[in-house]
Steps between C-alpha positions, in 0.01 A plus 500: 500500500869545555724216386823464689799450278729211585805610693827415330758371745823691480789261443833574662808525281658177633172312445466640148857398421427149624195481275700622203784255561255210534336586169825577320666176612210304356498693172877467450481127571206444267620707205873552544655841543485616139132413448387626840351850497456761767141538381427138590656537843307821567175338393549207736573729792217736413714812469617723217834443330652823640458350848738220403759747375461707815585198714765324289617737227495260205411147393856390572483666840181308570662171401803573717271571794322167446832315500630691803191409700529135404867502597427637846210265565687192376792563733263553790312174455807284431691650793210441737455143376867410535516652848224267613707186432694309764760343270665570162281256308187660638642842425532419132167319479317788670670752275412310183141454610471869584628587153242285321220609733595861429472440127160336546374792707588742222337302219601600148686803636764269646643444152667841531753324723612231259344544154745698288241584233296695755778757543703699246873549493647794685412617847223245549727212402762632740236520773403139434865399523509689828236264639713204396803651668298569811382141528843362413657707776228395741548128430880523507472674836279225640745234385795692643328530837497120526837444334720799592820317403378414150644677199291814438532464122365145519201611707429783257511251213254273682271800555515590130401144407212501750358832377528392137336166571220671692423733210499223242281284720260790550483556124438131429243479778315804369476352153379162622249628752474171689795515741430621853731718706563203729595274209729763348671541836565128529630479142748775576600345832559164331763663284647771722513339843645171380782696338568728795497211743804347329680821398779690671256667739382161629678505841293797620186430299 
């Protein structure tokens, strides 16, 4: 009696890269960069270690790819959320909520965006700072759109404060484990919106 062997589905390169990035993001978040190994990532994906090197070149290259993907996806979700608002207050609230929802959807891997211990110094740290700069520029741009006559330096300072507060709140929330995305959004709005509403951008906000 002939036994048919199971047919292995061929995985496309983009799909394989997605699988690798999913596994690597989780491993880096769980163990930190130094303790994470390519062997562990390969095992979780179900491939050999040379496959990882073929796709990303090195462990650092893999980490940079994880951060780059998170950067792109974060900007996409926050931009879409802010665009759906009808007023400046809603714009900020939607953006904050999208940020916390994004972190929740990524689970432990989200710590790559705000947990310094998960990334080493060097290129990865610079990439992480790039995400901060991206979000700072995005927020400053949103504020400027509603207050074009406001001092650009002031708006950039506000954006820096907002991004920093968001990261610290995300870190605190992750350690507590009992604060919802909705609650975190309202905590941030309590602080940020009350300040913006009485600041120099108030006439257009």
